[in-house]
TORPA-4810 file (N, C-alpha, C, O; in nm, 3 decimals):
<nodes>
NODE_1_-13.296_3.376_6.833_-13.156_3.414_6.828_-13.077_3.328_6.927_-13.110_3.324_7.045_M
NODE_2_-12.976_3.260_6.881_-12.888_3.191_6.966_-12.814_3.281_7.064_-12.776_3.390_7.022_H
NODE_3_-12.792_3.247_7.184_-12.703_3.331_7.269_-12.573_3.343_7.209_-12.532_3.254_7.134_P
NODE_4_-12.497_3.454_7.239_-12.367_3.473_7.190_-12.279_3.358_7.239_-12.272_3.327_7.358_A
NODE_5_-12.213_3.297_7.145_-12.125_3.186_7.176_-11.985_3.219_7.146_-11.959_3.317_7.077_A
NODE_6_-11.889_3.138_7.195_-11.753_3.167_7.171_-11.717_3.114_7.030_-11.749_3.001_6.993_T
NODE_7_-11.652_3.198_6.958_-11.601_3.164_6.827_-11.452_3.157_6.841_-11.388_3.253_6.886_I
NODE_8_-11.396_3.045_6.803_-11.247_3.022_6.809_-11.203_2.933_6.698_-11.285_2.868_6.634_Q
NODE_9_-11.072_2.930_6.675_-11.026_2.831_6.577_-11.034_2.693_6.636_-11.019_2.679_6.757_P
NODE_10_-11.058_2.586_6.556_-11.052_2.453_6.612_-10.916_2.422_6.662_-10.815_2.457_6.600_P
NODE_11_-10.913_2.354_6.777_-10.780_2.324_6.837_-10.756_2.177_6.856_-10.647_2.127_6.827_R
NODE_12_-10.856_2.109_6.903_-10.841_1.964_6.925_-10.890_1.884_6.807_-10.959_1.935_6.719_T
NODE_13_-10.853_1.757_6.806_-10.897_1.669_6.696_-11.053_1.663_6.690_-11.112_1.661_6.582_S
NODE_14_-11.114_1.660_6.806_-11.262_1.661_6.813_-11.321_1.790_6.752_-11.419_1.786_6.678_T
NODE_15_-11.259_1.906_6.783_-11.310_2.032_6.723_-11.284_2.032_6.576_-11.372_2.075_6.502_E
NODE_16_-11.169_1.987_6.525_-11.147_1.984_6.382_-11.248_1.891_6.318_-11.303_1.925_6.214_W
NODE_17_-11.274_1.779_6.375_-11.374_1.682_6.322_-11.513_1.751_6.309_-11.581_1.738_6.208_D
NODE_18_-11.553_1.827_6.421_-11.680_1.895_6.409_-11.680_1.997_6.304_-11.778_2.009_6.230_A
NODE_19_-11.570_2.075_6.292_-11.563_2.182_6.193_-11.573_2.122_6.048_-11.651_2.171_5.966_Y
NODE_20_-11.495_2.019_6.019_-11.506_1.959_5.884_-11.641_1.889_5.860_-11.690_1.890_5.747_Y
NODE_21_-11.700_1.830_5.962_-11.827_1.762_5.948_-11.937_1.856_5.907_-12.021_1.821_5.824_A
NODE_22_-11.937_1.976_5.964_-12.039_2.076_5.931_-12.013_2.122_5.789_-12.105_2.128_5.708_L
NODE_23_-11.887_2.156_5.757_-11.859_2.193_5.617_-11.907_2.096_5.518_-11.966_2.134_5.416_R
NODE_24_-11.882_1.962_5.547_-11.924_1.860_5.456_-12.075_1.850_5.445_-12.132_1.843_5.336_Y
NODE_25_-12.140_1.849_5.566_-12.283_1.823_5.566_-12.359_1.937_5.497_-12.462_1.908_5.435_A
NODE_26_-12.319_2.060_5.504_-12.389_2.175_5.449_-12.344_2.206_5.308_-12.427_2.238_5.223_V
NODE_27_-12.213_2.198_5.280_-12.159_2.252_5.154_-12.124_2.143_5.049_-12.098_2.175_4.933_L
NODE_28_-12.124_2.017_5.090_-12.083_1.915_4.992_-12.183_1.797_4.982_-12.218_1.756_4.871_R
NODE_29_-12.229_1.743_5.095_-12.309_1.621_5.095_-12.439_1.643_5.015_-12.475_1.551_4.941_A
NODE_30_-12.512_1.758_5.022_-12.635_1.772_4.943_-12.618_1.763_4.793_-12.716_1.746_4.720_P
NODE_31_-12.495_1.774_4.745_-12.467_1.766_4.603_-12.387_1.635_4.575_-12.317_1.626_4.474_W
NODE_32_-12.396_1.539_4.659_-12.334_1.405_4.639_-12.184_1.415_4.616_-12.128_1.333_4.543_Q
NODE_33_-12.118_1.513_4.676_-11.970_1.528_4.664_-11.905_1.431_4.766_-11.960_1.406_4.873_Q
NODE_34_-11.785_1.377_4.727_-11.731_1.274_4.818_-11.673_1.331_4.946_-11.629_1.446_4.949_P
NODE_35_-11.671_1.253_5.052_-11.609_1.299_5.172_-11.464_1.336_5.144_-11.397_1.272_5.063_P
NODE_36_-11.418_1.442_5.212_-11.281_1.497_5.183_-11.291_1.614_5.089_-11.198_1.695_5.087_G
NODE_37_-11.396_1.629_5.013_-11.407_1.753_4.923_-11.430_1.879_4.995_-11.425_1.987_4.936_S
NODE_38_-11.457_1.868_5.132_-11.475_1.992_5.212_-11.345_2.041_5.261_-11.343_2.144_5.329_E
NODE_39_-11.236_1.977_5.232_-11.099_2.019_5.269_-11.017_2.063_5.152_-11.022_2.002_5.045_R
NODE_40_-10.939_2.174_5.173_-10.862_2.231_5.065_-10.722_2.255_5.121_-10.705_2.264_5.242_V
NODE_41_-10.624_2.265_5.039_-10.480_2.295_5.081_-10.479_2.425_5.163_-10.405_2.436_5.261_P
NODE_42_-10.562_2.523_5.123_-10.557_2.651_5.197_-10.588_2.632_5.347_-10.550_2.717_5.427_A
NODE_43_-10.653_2.526_5.384_-10.679_2.504_5.531_-10.555_2.499_5.612_-10.554_2.535_5.730_D
NODE_44_-10.443_2.453_5.546_-10.320_2.435_5.617_-10.224_2.550_5.598_-10.118_2.551_5.661_E
NODE_45_-10.255_2.649_5.514_-10.165_2.757_5.479_-10.142_2.847_5.602_-10.235_2.870_5.680_E
NODE_46_-10.020_2.897_5.618_-9.997_2.998_5.727_-10.088_3.118_5.703_-10.106_3.157_5.587_P
NODE_47_-10.142_3.174_5.798_-10.228_3.292_5.782_-10.372_3.268_5.766_-10.452_3.359_5.790_G
NODE_48_-10.413_3.144_5.725_-10.552_3.107_5.717_-10.620_3.115_5.854_-10.569_3.057_5.950_T
NODE_49_-10.727_3.181_5.865_-10.802_3.201_5.987_-10.928_3.109_5.987_-11.013_3.122_5.898_I
NODE_50_-10.941_3.022_6.081_-11.061_2.936_6.091_-11.142_2.982_6.205_-11.088_3.022_6.308_H
NODE_51_-11.279_2.977_6.189_-11.378_3.013_6.290_-11.470_2.901_6.317_-11.532_2.849_6.224_A
NODE_52_-11.481_2.861_6.443_-11.570_2.744_6.483_-11.653_2.796_6.595_-11.601_2.853_6.691_L
NODE_53_-11.786_2.775_6.582_-11.876_2.807_6.689_-11.945_2.673_6.728_-12.023_2.616_6.652_L
NODE_54_-11.911_2.630_6.843_-11.958_2.496_6.893_-12.091_2.511_6.968_-12.122_2.617_7.022_L
NODE_55_-12.166_2.403_6.969_-12.289_2.394_7.048_-12.246_2.372_7.194_-12.182_2.271_7.224_D
NODE_56_-12.279_2.460_7.280_-12.246_2.443_7.425_-12.309_2.316_7.478_-12.248_2.247_7.560_D
NODE_57_-12.428_2.283_7.434_-12.494_2.160_7.488_-12.431_2.035_7.430_-12.429_1.930_7.495_A
NODE_58_-12.378_2.044_7.309_-12.316_1.922_7.250_-12.175_1.969_7.196_-12.164_1.998_7.077_T
NODE_59_-12.078_1.976_7.275_-11.955_2.034_7.233_-11.887_1.969_7.109_-11.800_2.029_7.047_P
NODE_60_-11.929_1.846_7.075_-11.872_1.789_6.957_-11.942_1.826_6.831_-11.911_1.775_6.724_A
NODE_61_-12.040_1.917_6.845_-12.123_1.953_6.728_-12.097_2.100_6.690_-12.110_2.186_6.777_A
NODE_62_-12.065_2.130_6.571_-12.042_2.266_6.528_-12.178_2.327_6.485_-12.256_2.261_6.416_A
NODE_63_-12.205_2.446_6.523_-12.321_2.518_6.478_-12.300_2.605_6.366_-12.388_2.624_6.282_L
NODE_64_-12.175_2.663_6.360_-12.135_2.750_6.246_-11.986_2.751_6.227_-11.911_2.746_6.324_A
NODE_65_-11.940_2.758_6.099_-11.798_2.762_6.072_-11.773_2.861_5.959_-11.864_2.896_5.884_V
NODE_66_-11.654_2.902_5.948_-11.609_2.986_5.837_-11.454_2.991_5.834_-11.386_2.955_5.931_G
NODE_67_-11.401_3.037_5.718_-11.258_3.042_5.702_-11.227_3.166_5.625_-11.301_3.205_5.534_M
NODE_68_-11.112_3.231_5.663_-11.062_3.349_5.589_-10.924_3.314_5.543_-10.837_3.282_5.624_L
NODE_69_-10.902_3.318_5.414_-10.772_3.284_5.349_-10.713_3.416_5.300_-10.781_3.487_5.225_Q
NODE_70_-10.590_3.454_5.338_-10.524_3.566_5.282_-10.506_3.543_5.133_-10.464_3.435_5.091_P
NODE_71_-10.537_3.642_5.054_-10.521_3.630_4.905_-10.427_3.737_4.847_-10.407_3.743_4.725_T
NODE_72_-10.372_3.820_4.934_-10.287_3.928_4.898_-10.237_3.998_5.019_-10.280_3.963_5.129_G
NODE_73_-10.145_4.101_5.009_-10.098_4.166_5.127_-10.207_4.231_5.212_-10.192_4.237_5.334_P
NODE_74_-10.317_4.282_5.150_-10.419_4.345_5.223_-10.557_4.292_5.190_-10.658_4.355_5.220_T
NODE_75_-10.561_4.173_5.126_-10.691_4.117_5.089_-10.702_3.970_5.140_-10.606_3.893_5.141_Q
NODE_76_-10.828_3.939_5.182_-10.857_3.809_5.224_-10.986_3.760_5.163_-11.068_3.842_5.122_G
NODE_77_-11.007_3.631_5.156_-11.133_3.570_5.099_-11.197_3.489_5.205_-11.135_3.400_5.262_Q
NODE_78_-11.321_3.518_5.232_-11.403_3.431_5.317_-11.445_3.311_5.234_-11.491_3.326_5.121_I
NODE_79_-11.429_3.191_5.290_-11.466_3.061_5.221_-11.533_2.968_5.325_-11.520_2.983_5.447_R
NODE_80_-11.602_2.874_5.268_-11.656_2.768_5.354_-11.736_2.812_5.474_-11.723_2.759_5.584_F
NODE_81_-11.820_2.912_5.446_-11.919_2.957_5.551_-12.031_2.851_5.556_-12.087_2.815_5.452_M
NODE_82_-12.065_2.802_5.675_-12.176_2.707_5.689_-12.237_2.719_5.825_-12.165_2.735_5.923_A
NODE_83_-12.367_2.710_5.833_-12.440_2.717_5.950_-12.523_2.583_5.960_-12.584_2.543_5.861_V
NODE_84_-12.526_2.519_6.072_-12.601_2.393_6.086_-12.755_2.429_6.054_-12.807_2.530_6.100_A
NODE_85_-12.816_2.347_5.979_-12.958_2.371_5.939_-13.047_2.409_6.061_-13.129_2.500_6.051_P
NODE_86_-13.031_2.341_6.172_-13.115_2.367_6.289_-13.091_2.507_6.350_-13.172_2.557_6.428_E
NODE_87_-12.974_2.571_6.311_-12.939_2.702_6.365_-12.953_2.812_6.255_-12.925_2.929_6.283_A
NODE_88_-12.995_2.778_6.140_-13.014_2.879_6.037_-13.103_2.988_6.083_-13.201_2.963_6.153_A
NODE_89_-13.073_3.111_6.045_-13.161_3.226_6.078_-13.152_3.274_6.217_-13.235_3.355_6.261_G
NODE_90_-13.052_3.226_6.290_-13.043_3.262_6.436_-12.927_3.365_6.463_-12.901_3.402_6.577_T
NODE_91_-12.863_3.408_6.356_-12.759_3.511_6.376_-12.622_3.461_6.386_-12.528_3.539_6.397_G
NODE_92_-12.605_3.325_6.382_-12.479_3.268_6.404_-12.383_3.293_6.282_-12.263_3.315_6.299_L
NODE_93_-12.439_3.290_6.165_-12.359_3.329_6.045_-12.309_3.466_6.050_-12.193_3.491_6.015_G
NODE_94_-12.392_3.561_6.093_-12.343_3.699_6.111_-12.230_3.712_6.214_-12.136_3.791_6.199_R
NODE_95_-12.244_3.630_6.321_-12.138_3.629_6.424_-12.005_3.578_6.369_-11.899_3.632_6.400_Q
NODE_96_-12.011_3.476_6.288_-11.889_3.417_6.228_-11.827_3.516_6.133_-11.706_3.538_6.139_V
NODE_97_-11.906_3.580_6.042_-11.854_3.677_5.952_-11.786_3.798_6.030_-11.678_3.845_5.995_V
NODE_98_-11.855_3.842_6.132_-11.796_3.953_6.212_-11.674_3.915_6.274_-11.581_3.995_6.278_A
NODE_99_-11.666_3.793_6.328_-11.540_3.738_6.387_-11.423_3.738_6.282_-11.314_3.787_6.309_H
NODE_100_-11.453_3.683_6.166_-11.350_3.676_6.063_-11.305_3.816_6.023_-11.186_3.836_6.000_L
NODE_101_-11.394_3.913_6.014_-11.357_4.054_5.982_-11.269_4.113_6.086_-11.171_4.179_6.053_E
NODE_102_-11.301_4.090_6.214_-11.212_4.141_6.327_-11.073_4.081_6.313_-10.972_4.152_6.319_V
NODE_103_-11.068_3.948_6.295_-10.942_3.880_6.278_-10.862_3.931_6.158_-10.740_3.946_6.164_E
NODE_104_-10.934_3.957_6.049_-10.872_4.008_5.926_-10.811_4.145_5.950_-10.697_4.171_5.912_A
NODE_105_-10.888_4.233_6.012_-10.830_4.368_6.044_-10.708_4.357_6.133_-10.615_4.437_6.119_R
NODE_106_-10.706_4.264_6.222_-10.595_4.253_6.319_-10.465_4.212_6.244_-10.355_4.237_6.294_A
NODE_107_-10.477_4.150_6.128_-10.353_4.120_6.051_-10.339_4.202_5.935_-10.265_4.161_5.846_V
NODE_108_-10.402_4.318_5.921_-10.380_4.415_5.818_-10.456_4.394_5.691_-10.419_4.452_5.588_G
NODE_109_-10.562_4.313_5.692_-10.645_4.290_5.576_-10.742_4.403_5.569_-10.809_4.431_5.667_I
NODE_110_-10.752_4.471_5.454_-10.840_4.589_5.439_-10.954_4.564_5.347_-11.045_4.647_5.339_A
NODE_111_-10.956_4.451_5.275_-11.063_4.421_5.184_-11.088_4.270_5.190_-10.994_4.191_5.182_E
NODE_112_-11.218_4.229_5.204_-11.258_4.094_5.207_-11.341_4.070_5.079_-11.427_4.149_5.042_V
NODE_113_-11.311_3.956_5.012_-11.384_3.919_4.896_-11.441_3.780_4.935_-11.392_3.714_5.026_V
NODE_114_-11.549_3.737_4.859_-11.603_3.609_4.880_-11.687_3.571_4.752_-11.722_3.658_4.672_L
NODE_115_-11.716_3.443_4.736_-11.792_3.397_4.624_-11.921_3.338_4.689_-11.922_3.227_4.742_H
NODE_116_-12.024_3.415_4.682_-12.151_3.380_4.750_-12.239_3.297_4.660_-12.251_3.322_4.540_S
NODE_117_-12.301_3.193_4.723_-12.402_3.117_4.655_-12.518_3.215_4.634_-12.544_3.302_4.717_R
NODE_118_-12.588_3.198_4.521_-12.698_3.291_4.484_-12.799_3.305_4.597_-12.848_3.415_4.624_E
NODE_119_-12.830_3.199_4.662_-12.932_3.199_4.769_-12.900_3.291_4.889_-12.989_3.336_4.961_A
NODE_120_-12.767_3.318_4.908_-12.727_3.398_5.026_-12.665_3.533_4.995_-12.604_3.597_5.080_V
NODE_121_-12.684_3.575_4.872_-12.629_3.706_4.839_-12.687_3.813_4.921_-12.615_3.906_4.957_V
NODE_122_-12.824_3.809_4.955_-12.886_3.904_5.034_-12.830_3.908_5.179_-12.823_4.014_5.242_G
NODE_123_-12.792_3.793_5.229_-12.733_3.781_5.366_-12.605_3.867_5.367_-12.589_3.947_5.460_F
NODE_124_-12.515_3.854_5.269_-12.395_3.926_5.270_-12.414_4.072_5.236_-12.338_4.156_5.282_Y
NODE_125_-12.514_4.103_5.158_-12.542_4.250_5.135_-12.580_4.316_5.263_-12.540_4.430_5.285_E
NODE_126_-12.656_4.250_5.351_-12.691_4.310_5.483_-12.577_4.335_5.564_-12.581_4.420_5.654_K
NODE_127_-12.466_4.261_5.537_-12.348_4.277_5.618_-12.242_4.370_5.556_-12.127_4.380_5.601_L
NODE_128_-12.289_4.440_5.446_-12.207_4.547_5.384_-12.124_4.498_5.267_-12.037_4.571_5.219_G
NODE_129_-12.148_4.376_5.218_-12.079_4.331_5.101_-12.150_4.377_4.978_-12.273_4.383_4.971_Y
NODE_130_-12.066_4.412_4.876_-12.126_4.462_4.748_-12.107_4.359_4.639_-12.000_4.301_4.624_V
NODE_131_-12.215_4.337_4.562_-12.208_4.245_4.450_-12.123_4.301_4.341_-12.148_4.411_4.291_L
NODE_132_-12.024_4.226_4.304_-11.929_4.273_4.197_-11.968_4.217_4.057_-11.978_4.292_3.960_V
NODE_133_-11.988_4.083_4.050_-12.021_4.025_3.923_-12.049_3.871_3.947_-12.011_3.813_4.049_E
NODE_134_-12.117_3.811_3.847_-12.135_3.668_3.852_-11.994_3.601_3.857_-11.896_3.651_3.801_P
NODE_135_-11.990_3.494_3.922_-11.859_3.423_3.938_-11.871_3.290_3.867_-11.895_3.287_3.746_S
NODE_136_-11.854_3.175_3.942_-11.855_3.044_3.886_-11.987_2.974_3.924_-12.064_3.020_4.008_H
NODE_137_-12.008_2.861_3.859_-12.125_2.771_3.898_-12.069_2.643_3.956_-12.007_2.564_3.884_T
NODE_138_-12.091_2.620_4.088_-12.036_2.509_4.156_-12.116_2.385_4.128_-12.239_2.391_4.129_L
NODE_139_-12.050_2.272_4.101_-12.118_2.142_4.072_-12.214_2.148_3.955_-12.297_2.059_3.936_F
NODE_140_-12.202_2.257_3.874_-12.287_2.269_3.755_-12.425_2.318_3.789_-12.507_2.334_3.698_G
NODE_141_-12.455_2.343_3.916_-12.591_2.388_3.950_-12.602_2.500_4.052_-12.714_2.545_4.079_V
NODE_142_-12.498_2.546_4.109_-12.506_2.646_4.213_-12.438_2.775_4.168_-12.316_2.787_4.180_I
NODE_143_-12.515_2.875_4.115_-12.446_2.997_4.070_-12.384_3.071_4.195_-12.439_3.073_4.305_P
NODE_144_-12.266_3.131_4.168_-12.199_3.206_4.270_-12.171_3.344_4.221_-12.165_3.367_4.100_H
NODE_145_-12.155_3.439_4.315_-12.133_3.577_4.274_-12.024_3.630_4.360_-12.023_3.609_4.481_F
NODE_146_-11.927_3.703_4.293_-11.817_3.774_4.361_-11.872_3.889_4.431_-11.942_3.972_4.374_L
NODE_147_-11.838_3.897_4.563_-11.874_4.010_4.643_-11.748_4.059_4.714_-11.651_3.986_4.735_M
NODE_148_-11.756_4.193_4.753_-11.642_4.249_4.825_-11.686_4.348_4.929_-11.797_4.402_4.923_R
NODE_149_-11.600_4.374_5.026_-11.622_4.469_5.135_-11.491_4.525_5.176_-11.394_4.452_5.195_K
NODE_150_-11.487_4.662_5.191_-11.374_4.729_5.252_-11.393_4.728_5.399_-11.500_4.760_5.450_E
NODE_151_-11.287_4.690_5.469_-11.301_4.690_5.618_-11.256_4.819_5.669_-11.258_4.842_5.790_L
</nodes>
């Protein structure tokens, strides 16, 4: 288990670079997606909450990231959750989800939805998310499932 680390929004250009580098390395590069595909317009929308957990030993390296995008007056969607492969299974993903949920509650979000990759449905179920239905298939090969949780 990694020691509790500070989770914060990226603030400096170095932190933003680390944030996007991890999103790309974990969520896009393994499927030969082009650089830049890890960024979406929602990243810049007012109300979007970004969570960055940096490696204290290497501050330019992100260990875990996540984003919460408001999708309605009381609903938000967790997107772009990623944990560095060397930190997988150490609890950092749970810490990022918990942080996003706290931030969501603080702005009046009462329900969080997400589209989980098939391989991590169990991770979200342990955190209280309920499987709603099959969702989309990303890149033609990664089944996703809509999940939700009341906060």
